All heavy atoms as TSV, in Angstrom:
chain	resi	resn	atom	element	x	y	z
A	1	MET	N	N	155.121	-69.999	8.278
A	1	MET	CA	C	155.508	-70.929	7.201
A	1	MET	C	C	154.341	-71.509	6.402
A	1	MET	O	O	154.391	-71.608	5.181
A	1	MET	CB	C	156.202	-72.087	7.759
A	1	MET	CG	C	157.529	-71.736	8.539
A	1	MET	SD	S	158.824	-71.167	7.582
A	1	MET	CE	C	159.328	-72.712	6.922
A	2	LYS	N	N	153.111	-71.706	7.036
A	2	LYS	CA	C	151.965	-72.234	6.407
A	2	LYS	C	C	151.487	-71.268	5.412
A	2	LYS	O	O	151.113	-71.456	4.341
A	2	LYS	CB	C	150.903	-72.615	7.343
A	2	LYS	CG	C	151.119	-73.788	8.144
A	2	LYS	CD	C	149.909	-74.073	8.998
A	2	LYS	CE	C	150.109	-75.353	9.740
A	2	LYS	NZ	N	148.921	-75.679	10.635
A	3	VAL	N	N	151.505	-69.879	5.841
A	3	VAL	CA	C	150.969	-68.890	4.961
A	3	VAL	C	C	151.832	-68.642	3.770
A	3	VAL	O	O	151.345	-68.494	2.676
A	3	VAL	CB	C	150.846	-67.516	5.824
A	3	VAL	CG1	C	150.576	-66.335	4.830
A	3	VAL	CG2	C	149.774	-67.618	6.822
A	4	ARG	N	N	153.201	-68.647	4.118
A	4	ARG	CA	C	154.060	-68.605	2.846
A	4	ARG	C	C	153.788	-69.784	1.926
A	4	ARG	O	O	153.742	-69.475	0.651
A	4	ARG	CB	C	155.562	-68.669	3.412
A	4	ARG	CG	C	156.542	-68.450	2.265
A	4	ARG	CD	C	157.798	-69.036	2.654
A	4	ARG	NE	N	157.657	-70.570	2.733
A	4	ARG	CZ	C	158.567	-71.347	3.408
A	4	ARG	NH1	N	159.671	-70.837	3.928
A	4	ARG	NH2	N	158.350	-72.688	3.460
A	5	ASP	N	N	153.731	-70.930	2.438
A	5	ASP	CA	C	153.522	-72.177	1.590
A	5	ASP	C	C	152.293	-72.059	0.711
A	5	ASP	O	O	152.187	-72.316	-0.517
A	5	ASP	CB	C	153.537	-73.422	2.388
A	5	ASP	CG	C	154.894	-73.629	3.030
A	5	ASP	OD1	O	155.892	-73.094	2.483
A	5	ASP	OD2	O	154.948	-74.563	3.879
A	6	GLU	N	N	151.251	-71.502	1.372
A	6	GLU	CA	C	149.888	-71.428	0.700
A	6	GLU	C	C	149.939	-70.304	-0.329
A	6	GLU	O	O	149.412	-70.429	-1.406
A	6	GLU	CB	C	148.863	-71.011	1.719
A	6	GLU	CG	C	147.465	-70.910	1.047
A	6	GLU	CD	C	147.028	-72.185	0.449
A	6	GLU	OE1	O	147.483	-73.305	0.686
A	6	GLU	OE2	O	146.042	-72.122	-0.328
A	7	MET	N	N	150.689	-69.186	-0.087
A	7	MET	CA	C	150.795	-68.122	-1.047
A	7	MET	C	C	151.686	-68.678	-2.255
A	7	MET	O	O	151.305	-68.392	-3.424
A	7	MET	CB	C	151.561	-66.918	-0.488
A	7	MET	CG	C	150.686	-66.164	0.408
A	7	MET	SD	S	149.225	-65.643	-0.371
A	7	MET	CE	C	149.671	-64.528	-1.543
A	8	ILE	N	N	152.606	-69.489	-2.129
A	8	ILE	CA	C	153.337	-70.122	-3.174
A	8	ILE	C	C	152.378	-70.992	-3.989
A	8	ILE	O	O	152.392	-71.103	-5.210
A	8	ILE	CB	C	154.549	-70.919	-2.687
A	8	ILE	CG1	C	155.567	-70.039	-2.118
A	8	ILE	CG2	C	155.061	-71.879	-3.777
A	8	ILE	CD1	C	156.843	-70.725	-1.307
A	9	GLU	N	N	151.554	-71.823	-3.382
A	9	GLU	CA	C	150.545	-72.554	-4.131
A	9	GLU	C	C	149.703	-71.747	-4.930
A	9	GLU	O	O	149.290	-72.084	-6.080
A	9	GLU	CB	C	149.700	-73.415	-3.087
A	9	GLU	CG	C	150.424	-74.647	-2.450
A	9	GLU	CD	C	151.119	-75.545	-3.483
A	9	GLU	OE1	O	150.500	-75.919	-4.521
A	9	GLU	OE2	O	152.289	-75.891	-3.365
A	10	ILE	N	N	149.198	-70.595	-4.320
A	10	ILE	CA	C	148.237	-69.713	-5.072
A	10	ILE	C	C	149.000	-69.118	-6.256
A	10	ILE	O	O	148.459	-69.079	-7.411
A	10	ILE	CB	C	147.656	-68.564	-4.123
A	10	ILE	CG1	C	146.784	-69.256	-3.184
A	10	ILE	CG2	C	147.003	-67.405	-4.920
A	10	ILE	CD1	C	146.366	-68.294	-2.053
A	11	GLU	N	N	150.262	-68.733	-6.086
A	11	GLU	CA	C	151.058	-68.153	-7.079
A	11	GLU	C	C	151.194	-69.186	-8.331
A	11	GLU	O	O	151.255	-68.727	-9.435
A	11	GLU	CB	C	152.531	-67.776	-6.629
A	11	GLU	CG	C	153.458	-67.287	-7.650
A	11	GLU	CD	C	154.844	-67.155	-7.002
A	11	GLU	OE1	O	155.199	-67.750	-6.120
A	11	GLU	OE2	O	155.513	-66.270	-7.663
A	12	ARG	N	N	151.206	-70.412	-8.000
A	12	ARG	CA	C	151.436	-71.451	-8.935
A	12	ARG	C	C	150.126	-71.767	-9.694
A	12	ARG	O	O	149.945	-72.590	-10.616
A	12	ARG	CB	C	151.998	-72.772	-8.322
A	12	ARG	CG	C	153.487	-72.647	-8.033
A	12	ARG	CD	C	153.881	-73.804	-7.157
A	12	ARG	NE	N	155.280	-73.661	-6.861
A	12	ARG	CZ	C	155.897	-74.510	-6.012
A	12	ARG	NH1	N	155.195	-75.439	-5.304
A	12	ARG	NH2	N	157.213	-74.253	-5.637
A	13	GLY	N	N	149.053	-71.175	-9.166
A	13	GLY	CA	C	147.617	-71.365	-9.662
A	13	GLY	C	C	146.984	-72.575	-9.097
A	13	GLY	O	O	145.816	-72.848	-9.470
A	14	ASN	N	N	147.519	-73.030	-8.003
A	14	ASN	CA	C	146.776	-74.129	-7.278
A	14	ASN	C	C	145.782	-73.476	-6.313
A	14	ASN	O	O	146.221	-73.205	-5.153
A	14	ASN	CB	C	147.827	-75.049	-6.551
A	14	ASN	CG	C	147.169	-76.187	-5.789
A	14	ASN	OD1	O	145.878	-76.330	-5.879
A	14	ASN	ND2	N	147.870	-76.924	-5.124
A	15	LEU	N	N	144.518	-73.516	-6.732
A	15	LEU	CA	C	143.419	-72.923	-5.817
A	15	LEU	C	C	142.705	-74.013	-4.992
A	15	LEU	O	O	141.824	-73.779	-4.324
A	15	LEU	CB	C	142.586	-72.125	-6.648
A	15	LEU	CG	C	143.184	-70.912	-7.324
A	15	LEU	CD1	C	142.003	-70.281	-8.244
A	15	LEU	CD2	C	143.701	-69.978	-6.412
A	16	GLN	N	N	143.227	-75.295	-5.192
A	16	GLN	CA	C	142.547	-76.394	-4.561
A	16	GLN	C	C	143.332	-76.958	-3.413
A	16	GLN	O	O	143.000	-77.942	-2.703
A	16	GLN	CB	C	142.317	-77.537	-5.523
A	16	GLN	CG	C	141.499	-77.146	-6.775
A	16	GLN	CD	C	140.267	-76.575	-6.442
A	16	GLN	OE1	O	139.504	-76.970	-5.607
A	16	GLN	NE2	N	139.883	-75.435	-7.142
A	17	SER	N	N	144.550	-76.265	-3.145
A	17	SER	CA	C	145.325	-76.826	-1.933
A	17	SER	C	C	144.656	-76.662	-0.708
A	17	SER	O	O	143.753	-75.768	-0.437
A	17	SER	CB	C	146.599	-76.043	-1.957
A	17	SER	OG	O	146.415	-74.647	-1.662
A	18	GLU	N	N	144.866	-77.607	0.156
A	18	GLU	CA	C	144.221	-77.710	1.580
A	18	GLU	C	C	144.951	-76.710	2.348
A	18	GLU	O	O	146.227	-76.715	2.598
A	18	GLU	CB	C	144.170	-79.086	2.061
A	18	GLU	CG	C	143.034	-79.370	2.993
A	18	GLU	CD	C	142.992	-80.788	3.390
A	18	GLU	OE1	O	142.934	-81.696	2.619
A	18	GLU	OE2	O	143.146	-81.069	4.622
A	19	PHE	N	N	144.229	-75.709	2.962
A	19	PHE	CA	C	144.870	-74.649	3.856
A	19	PHE	C	C	144.037	-74.649	5.083
A	19	PHE	O	O	142.972	-74.108	5.088
A	19	PHE	CB	C	144.961	-73.287	3.135
A	19	PHE	CG	C	145.649	-72.339	3.894
A	19	PHE	CD1	C	146.818	-72.524	4.437
A	19	PHE	CD2	C	144.984	-71.047	4.104
A	19	PHE	CE1	C	147.560	-71.433	5.038
A	19	PHE	CE2	C	145.570	-70.030	4.754
A	19	PHE	CZ	C	146.899	-70.238	5.274
A	20	ASN	N	N	144.425	-75.274	6.133
A	20	ASN	CA	C	143.573	-75.547	7.348
A	20	ASN	C	C	143.886	-74.472	8.501
A	20	ASN	O	O	143.428	-74.733	9.562
A	20	ASN	CB	C	143.865	-76.877	7.924
A	20	ASN	CG	C	143.322	-77.963	6.995
A	20	ASN	OD1	O	142.253	-77.768	6.196
A	20	ASN	ND2	N	144.064	-78.995	6.850
A	21	ALA	N	N	144.582	-73.393	8.118
A	21	ALA	CA	C	144.905	-72.430	9.152
A	21	ALA	C	C	143.555	-71.777	9.461
A	21	ALA	O	O	142.634	-71.605	8.577
A	21	ALA	CB	C	145.866	-71.416	8.611
A	22	ILE	N	N	143.336	-71.365	10.811
A	22	ILE	CA	C	142.087	-70.817	11.226
A	22	ILE	C	C	142.311	-69.283	11.371
A	22	ILE	O	O	143.143	-68.755	12.092
A	22	ILE	CB	C	141.713	-71.468	12.636
A	22	ILE	CG1	C	141.535	-72.982	12.454
A	22	ILE	CG2	C	140.502	-70.749	13.136
A	22	ILE	CD1	C	141.267	-73.732	13.708
A	23	PRO	N	N	141.319	-68.568	10.684
A	23	PRO	CA	C	141.469	-67.042	10.691
A	23	PRO	C	C	140.966	-66.584	12.238
A	23	PRO	O	O	140.244	-67.247	12.759
A	23	PRO	CB	C	140.613	-66.571	9.670
A	23	PRO	CG	C	139.637	-67.697	9.415
A	23	PRO	CD	C	140.438	-68.933	9.713
A	24	ASP	N	N	141.461	-65.400	12.576
A	24	ASP	CA	C	141.092	-64.933	13.874
A	24	ASP	C	C	141.251	-63.372	13.770
A	24	ASP	O	O	141.335	-62.821	12.562
A	24	ASP	CB	C	141.806	-65.463	15.046
A	24	ASP	CG	C	143.330	-65.267	14.944
A	24	ASP	OD1	O	143.854	-64.206	14.325
A	24	ASP	OD2	O	144.061	-66.093	15.446
A	25	THR	N	N	141.240	-62.618	14.834
A	25	THR	CA	C	141.227	-61.107	14.768
A	25	THR	C	C	142.556	-60.574	14.619
A	25	THR	O	O	142.783	-59.374	14.553
A	25	THR	CB	C	140.425	-60.532	15.839
A	25	THR	OG1	O	140.941	-61.036	17.118
A	25	THR	CG2	C	138.959	-60.996	15.788
A	26	SER	N	N	143.645	-61.360	14.833
A	26	SER	CA	C	144.967	-60.931	14.805
A	26	SER	C	C	145.343	-60.475	13.358
A	26	SER	O	O	144.643	-60.843	12.383
A	26	SER	CB	C	146.030	-61.999	15.266
A	26	SER	OG	O	146.071	-63.066	14.390
A	27	GLU	N	N	146.425	-59.819	13.202
A	27	GLU	CA	C	146.820	-59.450	11.746
A	27	GLU	C	C	147.000	-60.658	10.931
A	27	GLU	O	O	146.610	-60.745	9.822
A	27	GLU	CB	C	148.133	-58.625	11.867
A	27	GLU	CG	C	148.518	-58.098	10.557
A	27	GLU	CD	C	149.658	-57.031	10.697
A	27	GLU	OE1	O	149.937	-56.582	11.792
A	27	GLU	OE2	O	150.372	-56.788	9.617
A	28	MET	N	N	147.758	-61.694	11.432
A	28	MET	CA	C	147.883	-62.895	10.707
A	28	MET	C	C	146.638	-63.693	10.440
A	28	MET	O	O	146.421	-64.218	9.343
A	28	MET	CB	C	148.932	-63.862	11.397
A	28	MET	CG	C	149.452	-65.032	10.688
A	28	MET	SD	S	150.264	-64.585	9.064
A	28	MET	CE	C	151.706	-63.910	9.611
A	29	GLY	N	N	145.906	-63.635	11.455
A	29	GLY	CA	C	144.583	-64.338	11.309
A	29	GLY	C	C	143.651	-63.674	10.276
A	29	GLY	O	O	143.017	-64.388	9.498
A	30	ARG	N	N	143.726	-62.341	10.194
A	30	ARG	CA	C	143.047	-61.646	9.197
A	30	ARG	C	C	143.612	-61.913	7.667
A	30	ARG	O	O	142.844	-62.012	6.784
A	30	ARG	CB	C	142.883	-60.155	9.426
A	30	ARG	CG	C	142.039	-59.965	10.677
A	30	ARG	CD	C	141.772	-58.499	11.142
A	30	ARG	NE	N	142.367	-57.475	10.448
A	30	ARG	CZ	C	142.946	-56.362	10.878
A	30	ARG	NH1	N	142.896	-56.200	12.170
A	30	ARG	NH2	N	143.396	-55.429	10.191
A	31	LEU	N	N	144.868	-62.033	7.697
A	31	LEU	CA	C	145.545	-62.255	6.428
A	31	LEU	C	C	145.076	-63.745	6.039
A	31	LEU	O	O	144.768	-63.965	4.793
A	31	LEU	CB	C	147.065	-62.269	6.570
A	31	LEU	CG	C	147.829	-62.663	5.345
A	31	LEU	CD1	C	147.640	-61.842	4.180
A	31	LEU	CD2	C	149.299	-62.657	5.709
A	32	ILE	N	N	144.981	-64.682	6.911
A	32	ILE	CA	C	144.618	-66.075	6.593
A	32	ILE	C	C	143.179	-66.038	6.085
A	32	ILE	O	O	142.776	-66.682	4.932
A	32	ILE	CB	C	144.709	-66.940	7.848
A	32	ILE	CG1	C	146.119	-67.331	8.088
A	32	ILE	CG2	C	143.902	-68.240	7.628
A	32	ILE	CD1	C	146.498	-67.896	9.429
A	33	GLY	N	N	142.317	-65.314	6.640
A	33	GLY	CA	C	140.843	-65.116	6.265
A	33	GLY	C	C	140.780	-64.518	4.904
A	33	GLY	O	O	140.056	-65.045	4.119
A	34	SER	N	N	141.591	-63.580	4.602
A	34	SER	CA	C	141.539	-62.856	3.271
A	34	SER	C	C	142.085	-63.775	2.204
A	34	SER	O	O	141.479	-63.914	1.065
A	34	SER	CB	C	142.498	-61.702	3.312
A	34	SER	OG	O	141.958	-60.656	4.125
A	35	MET	N	N	143.130	-64.653	2.518
A	35	MET	CA	C	143.585	-65.639	1.508
A	35	MET	C	C	142.529	-66.570	1.244
A	35	MET	O	O	142.247	-67.042	0.215
A	35	MET	CB	C	144.763	-66.375	2.046
A	35	MET	CG	C	146.039	-65.480	2.243
A	35	MET	SD	S	147.428	-66.206	3.057
A	35	MET	CE	C	147.584	-67.800	2.186
A	36	GLN	N	N	141.831	-67.106	2.282
A	36	GLN	CA	C	140.782	-68.110	2.003
A	36	GLN	C	C	139.574	-67.537	1.215
A	36	GLN	O	O	139.123	-68.161	0.331
A	36	GLN	CB	C	140.198	-68.682	3.448
A	36	GLN	CG	C	141.235	-69.533	4.206
A	36	GLN	CD	C	140.961	-69.840	5.531
A	36	GLN	OE1	O	140.069	-69.191	6.229
A	36	GLN	NE2	N	141.405	-70.789	6.072
A	37	ALA	N	N	139.221	-66.329	1.515
A	37	ALA	CA	C	138.190	-65.679	0.800
A	37	ALA	C	C	138.542	-65.400	-0.692
A	37	ALA	O	O	137.930	-65.598	-1.570
A	37	ALA	CB	C	137.719	-64.265	1.443
A	38	THR	N	N	139.825	-65.007	-0.889
A	38	THR	CA	C	140.392	-64.836	-2.246
A	38	THR	C	C	140.336	-66.097	-3.034
A	38	THR	O	O	139.840	-66.102	-4.173
A	38	THR	CB	C	141.871	-64.244	-2.135
A	38	THR	OG1	O	141.764	-63.064	-1.473
A	38	THR	CG2	C	142.406	-64.116	-3.528
A	39	LYS	N	N	140.691	-67.194	-2.440
A	39	LYS	CA	C	140.614	-68.490	-3.108
A	39	LYS	C	C	139.193	-68.827	-3.466
A	39	LYS	O	O	138.899	-69.371	-4.589
A	39	LYS	CB	C	141.209	-69.627	-2.286
A	39	LYS	CG	C	142.823	-69.584	-2.307
A	39	LYS	CD	C	143.320	-70.561	-1.317
A	39	LYS	CE	C	142.974	-72.039	-1.735
A	39	LYS	NZ	N	143.700	-73.073	-0.944
A	40	THR	N	N	138.293	-68.625	-2.607
A	40	THR	CA	C	136.825	-68.936	-2.830
A	40	THR	C	C	136.295	-68.016	-4.005
A	40	THR	O	O	135.750	-68.653	-4.867
A	40	THR	CB	C	136.098	-68.718	-1.536
A	40	THR	OG1	O	136.505	-69.506	-0.467
A	40	THR	CG2	C	134.530	-68.857	-1.804
A	41	GLU	N	N	136.619	-66.874	-4.012
A	41	GLU	CA	C	136.169	-65.921	-5.138
A	41	GLU	C	C	136.775	-66.316	-6.421
A	41	GLU	O	O	136.064	-66.371	-7.501
A	41	GLU	CB	C	136.412	-64.519	-4.721
A	41	GLU	CG	C	135.452	-63.875	-3.745
A	41	GLU	CD	C	134.038	-63.945	-4.226
A	41	GLU	OE1	O	133.719	-63.265	-5.246
A	41	GLU	OE2	O	133.252	-64.525	-3.579
A	42	LEU	N	N	138.048	-66.569	-6.469
A	42	LEU	CA	C	138.663	-66.972	-7.635
A	42	LEU	C	C	138.094	-68.330	-8.268
A	42	LEU	O	O	137.830	-68.282	-9.434
A	42	LEU	CB	C	140.260	-67.046	-7.417
A	42	LEU	CG	C	140.984	-65.739	-7.344
A	42	LEU	CD1	C	142.442	-66.050	-6.883
A	42	LEU	CD2	C	140.933	-65.015	-8.597
A	43	ASN	N	N	137.846	-69.222	-7.242
A	43	ASN	CA	C	137.226	-70.426	-7.732
A	43	ASN	C	C	135.860	-70.295	-8.410
A	43	ASN	O	O	135.417	-70.849	-9.315
A	43	ASN	CB	C	137.318	-71.535	-6.669
A	43	ASN	CG	C	138.503	-72.236	-6.495
A	43	ASN	OD1	O	139.114	-72.715	-7.511
A	43	ASN	ND2	N	139.000	-72.303	-5.319
A	44	ARG	N	N	135.188	-69.352	-7.641
A	44	ARG	CA	C	133.829	-69.004	-8.197
A	44	ARG	C	C	133.894	-68.300	-9.593
A	44	ARG	O	O	133.063	-68.712	-10.425
A	44	ARG	CB	C	133.112	-68.002	-7.211
A	44	ARG	CG	C	131.585	-67.779	-7.504
A	44	ARG	CD	C	130.920	-66.909	-6.434
A	44	ARG	NE	N	131.475	-65.614	-6.369
A	44	ARG	CZ	C	131.171	-64.622	-7.238
A	44	ARG	NH1	N	130.292	-64.789	-8.070
A	44	ARG	NH2	N	131.774	-63.318	-7.112
A	45	TYR	N	N	134.706	-67.334	-9.783
A	45	TYR	CA	C	134.959	-66.801	-11.090
A	45	TYR	C	C	135.256	-67.739	-12.198
A	45	TYR	O	O	134.780	-67.771	-13.243
A	45	TYR	CB	C	136.035	-65.718	-10.946
A	45	TYR	CG	C	135.808	-64.482	-10.195
A	45	TYR	CD1	C	136.948	-63.797	-9.639
A	45	TYR	CD2	C	134.528	-64.011	-9.791
A	45	TYR	CE1	C	136.648	-62.576	-8.713
A	45	TYR	CE2	C	134.341	-62.983	-8.956
A	45	TYR	CZ	C	135.390	-62.220	-8.443
A	45	TYR	OH	O	135.276	-61.171	-7.779
A	46	ILE	N	N	136.146	-68.672	-11.858
A	46	ILE	CA	C	136.649	-69.601	-12.821
A	46	ILE	C	C	135.419	-70.559	-13.166
A	46	ILE	O	O	135.246	-70.854	-14.357
A	46	ILE	CB	C	137.809	-70.452	-12.276
A	46	ILE	CG1	C	139.063	-69.572	-12.191
A	46	ILE	CG2	C	138.094	-71.714	-13.090
A	46	ILE	CD1	C	140.256	-70.040	-11.377
A	47	HIS	N	N	134.657	-70.954	-12.072
A	47	HIS	CA	C	133.549	-71.741	-12.361
A	47	HIS	C	C	132.460	-71.030	-13.362
A	47	HIS	O	O	132.029	-71.697	-14.286
A	47	HIS	CB	C	132.789	-72.192	-11.133
A	47	HIS	CG	C	131.700	-73.012	-11.347
A	47	HIS	ND1	N	131.684	-74.351	-11.603
A	47	HIS	CD2	C	130.394	-72.710	-11.144
A	47	HIS	CE1	C	130.495	-74.873	-11.690
A	47	HIS	NE2	N	129.634	-73.871	-11.386
A	48	GLU	N	N	132.193	-69.942	-13.023
A	48	GLU	CA	C	131.288	-69.029	-13.916
A	48	GLU	C	C	131.730	-68.896	-15.252
A	48	GLU	O	O	130.990	-69.091	-16.154
A	48	GLU	CB	C	131.006	-67.763	-13.177
A	48	GLU	CG	C	130.140	-67.797	-12.036
A	48	GLU	CD	C	129.822	-66.429	-11.407
A	48	GLU	OE1	O	130.043	-65.329	-12.148
A	48	GLU	OE2	O	129.602	-66.365	-10.220
A	49	ILE	N	N	133.059	-68.516	-15.443
A	49	ILE	CA	C	133.606	-68.384	-16.689
A	49	ILE	C	C	133.515	-69.819	-17.526
A	49	ILE	O	O	133.159	-69.693	-18.720
A	49	ILE	CB	C	135.049	-67.874	-16.669
A	49	ILE	CG1	C	135.132	-66.463	-16.131
A	49	ILE	CG2	C	135.828	-68.037	-17.959
A	49	ILE	CD1	C	136.428	-65.979	-15.774
A	50	SER	N	N	133.869	-70.867	-16.846
A	50	SER	CA	C	133.801	-72.186	-17.515
A	50	SER	C	C	132.447	-72.539	-18.008
A	50	SER	O	O	132.172	-73.033	-19.086
A	50	SER	CB	C	134.259	-73.219	-16.506
A	50	SER	OG	O	135.640	-73.121	-16.219
A	51	GLU	N	N	131.418	-72.221	-17.197
A	51	GLU	CA	C	129.948	-72.391	-17.575
A	51	GLU	C	C	129.645	-71.647	-18.733
A	51	GLU	O	O	129.049	-72.192	-19.634
A	51	GLU	CB	C	129.093	-72.112	-16.403
A	51	GLU	CG	C	128.989	-73.162	-15.297
A	51	GLU	CD	C	127.937	-72.744	-14.215
A	51	GLU	OE1	O	127.675	-71.575	-14.053
A	51	GLU	OE2	O	127.598	-73.623	-13.504
A	52	LYS	N	N	130.041	-70.335	-18.749
A	52	LYS	CA	C	129.683	-69.508	-19.917
A	52	LYS	C	C	130.451	-69.911	-21.163
A	52	LYS	O	O	129.749	-69.958	-22.317
A	52	LYS	CB	C	129.971	-68.001	-19.600
A	52	LYS	CG	C	129.221	-67.440	-18.452
A	52	LYS	CD	C	127.669	-67.529	-18.707
A	52	LYS	CE	C	126.978	-66.882	-17.570
A	52	LYS	NZ	N	125.458	-66.979	-17.726
A	53	LEU	N	N	131.589	-70.420	-21.028
A	53	LEU	CA	C	132.341	-70.784	-22.225
A	53	LEU	C	C	131.767	-72.142	-22.772
A	53	LEU	O	O	131.631	-72.337	-23.933
A	53	LEU	CB	C	133.891	-70.950	-21.836
A	53	LEU	CG	C	134.621	-69.692	-21.741
A	53	LEU	CD1	C	136.078	-70.033	-21.308
A	53	LEU	CD2	C	134.636	-68.819	-22.938
A	54	ALA	N	N	131.323	-72.938	-21.897
A	54	ALA	CA	C	130.642	-74.197	-22.323
A	54	ALA	C	C	129.381	-73.966	-23.035
A	54	ALA	O	O	129.051	-74.522	-24.062
A	54	ALA	CB	C	130.444	-75.179	-21.056
A	55	ASP	N	N	128.580	-72.987	-22.499
A	55	ASP	CA	C	127.390	-72.520	-23.140
A	55	ASP	C	C	127.644	-71.991	-24.443
A	55	ASP	O	O	126.971	-72.441	-25.531
A	55	ASP	CB	C	126.618	-71.457	-22.321
A	55	ASP	CG	C	125.995	-71.911	-21.096
A	55	ASP	OD1	O	125.907	-73.273	-20.817
A	55	ASP	OD2	O	125.676	-71.162	-20.243
A	56	ILE	N	N	128.652	-71.120	-24.678
A	56	ILE	CA	C	129.048	-70.671	-25.911
A	56	ILE	C	C	129.490	-71.729	-26.969
A	56	ILE	O	O	129.055	-71.840	-28.093
A	56	ILE	CB	C	130.071	-69.549	-25.825
A	56	ILE	CG1	C	129.476	-68.294	-25.113
A	56	ILE	CG2	C	130.669	-69.195	-27.156
A	56	ILE	CD1	C	130.416	-67.326	-24.546
A	57	ALA	N	N	130.270	-72.649	-26.445
A	57	ALA	CA	C	130.737	-73.792	-27.248
A	57	ALA	C	C	129.647	-74.570	-27.654
A	57	ALA	O	O	129.681	-75.301	-28.838
A	57	ALA	CB	C	131.740	-74.542	-26.425
A	58	ASN	N	N	128.544	-74.765	-26.859
A	58	ASN	CA	C	127.338	-75.557	-27.295
A	58	ASN	C	C	126.338	-74.635	-28.128
A	58	ASN	O	O	125.261	-75.072	-28.313
A	58	ASN	CB	C	126.720	-76.069	-25.992
A	58	ASN	CG	C	127.474	-77.163	-25.389
A	58	ASN	OD1	O	128.172	-77.853	-26.039
A	58	ASN	ND2	N	127.490	-77.190	-24.090
A	59	ARG	N	N	126.763	-73.584	-28.583
A	59	ARG	CA	C	125.992	-72.666	-29.362
A	59	ARG	C	C	124.739	-72.123	-28.698
A	59	ARG	O	O	123.716	-71.984	-29.360
A	59	ARG	CB	C	125.796	-73.308	-30.662
A	59	ARG	CG	C	127.136	-73.451	-31.514
A	59	ARG	CD	C	126.710	-73.795	-32.915
A	59	ARG	NE	N	128.051	-73.768	-33.605
A	59	ARG	CZ	C	128.571	-74.744	-34.425
A	59	ARG	NH1	N	127.808	-75.778	-34.645
A	59	ARG	NH2	N	129.678	-74.572	-35.009
A	60	ASP	N	N	124.776	-71.940	-27.437
A	60	ASP	CA	C	123.616	-71.438	-26.722
A	60	ASP	C	C	123.574	-69.936	-26.975
A	60	ASP	O	O	124.263	-69.162	-26.394
A	60	ASP	CB	C	123.824	-71.703	-25.182
A	60	ASP	CG	C	122.696	-71.188	-24.389
A	60	ASP	OD1	O	121.760	-70.410	-24.933
A	60	ASP	OD2	O	122.705	-71.479	-23.249
A	61	SER	N	N	122.617	-69.533	-27.740
A	61	SER	CA	C	122.485	-68.072	-28.116
A	61	SER	C	C	122.064	-67.227	-27.042
A	61	SER	O	O	121.983	-65.953	-27.165
A	61	SER	CB	C	121.620	-68.057	-29.361
A	61	SER	OG	O	120.335	-68.361	-29.035
A	62	THR	N	N	121.514	-67.845	-25.950
A	62	THR	CA	C	121.054	-67.015	-24.865
A	62	THR	C	C	122.186	-66.846	-23.737
A	62	THR	O	O	121.952	-66.055	-22.845
A	62	THR	CB	C	119.932	-67.804	-24.137
A	62	THR	OG1	O	120.337	-68.935	-23.547
A	62	THR	CG2	C	118.800	-68.046	-25.059
A	63	ALA	N	N	123.345	-67.427	-24.037
A	63	ALA	CA	C	124.397	-67.258	-23.047
A	63	ALA	C	C	124.802	-65.742	-23.074
A	63	ALA	O	O	125.022	-65.180	-24.072
A	63	ALA	CB	C	125.631	-68.143	-23.409
A	64	SER	N	N	125.138	-65.194	-21.855
A	64	SER	CA	C	125.563	-63.890	-21.727
A	64	SER	C	C	126.483	-63.751	-20.470
A	64	SER	O	O	126.297	-64.529	-19.623
A	64	SER	CB	C	124.346	-62.884	-21.613
A	64	SER	OG	O	123.678	-63.158	-20.315
A	65	ILE	N	N	127.337	-62.750	-20.580
A	65	ILE	CA	C	128.215	-62.451	-19.504
A	65	ILE	C	C	127.775	-61.128	-18.834
A	65	ILE	O	O	127.584	-60.192	-19.534
A	65	ILE	CB	C	129.650	-62.360	-19.958
A	65	ILE	CG1	C	130.012	-63.778	-20.725
A	65	ILE	CG2	C	130.625	-62.046	-18.867
A	65	ILE	CD1	C	131.428	-63.647	-21.291
A	66	VAL	N	N	127.403	-61.309	-17.530
A	66	VAL	CA	C	126.870	-60.193	-16.859
A	66	VAL	C	C	127.959	-59.616	-16.021
A	66	VAL	O	O	128.875	-60.106	-15.530
A	66	VAL	CB	C	125.715	-60.666	-15.951
A	66	VAL	CG1	C	125.100	-59.427	-15.209
A	66	VAL	CG2	C	124.646	-61.325	-16.777
């Protein structure tokens, strides 16, 4: 149920929801770990994009997307 509820939150775009399930070596545990890693990476991408857009909005001519 926790995994289903967390996937619904991700589907809704909520990457800040608290998901306290603990990953382990079971199939469900690996799924939990993958979900947590996916949320972390998506948040990192969003942060980087936001920074670059802010640089561009501030007319920073050195801003680049790598």
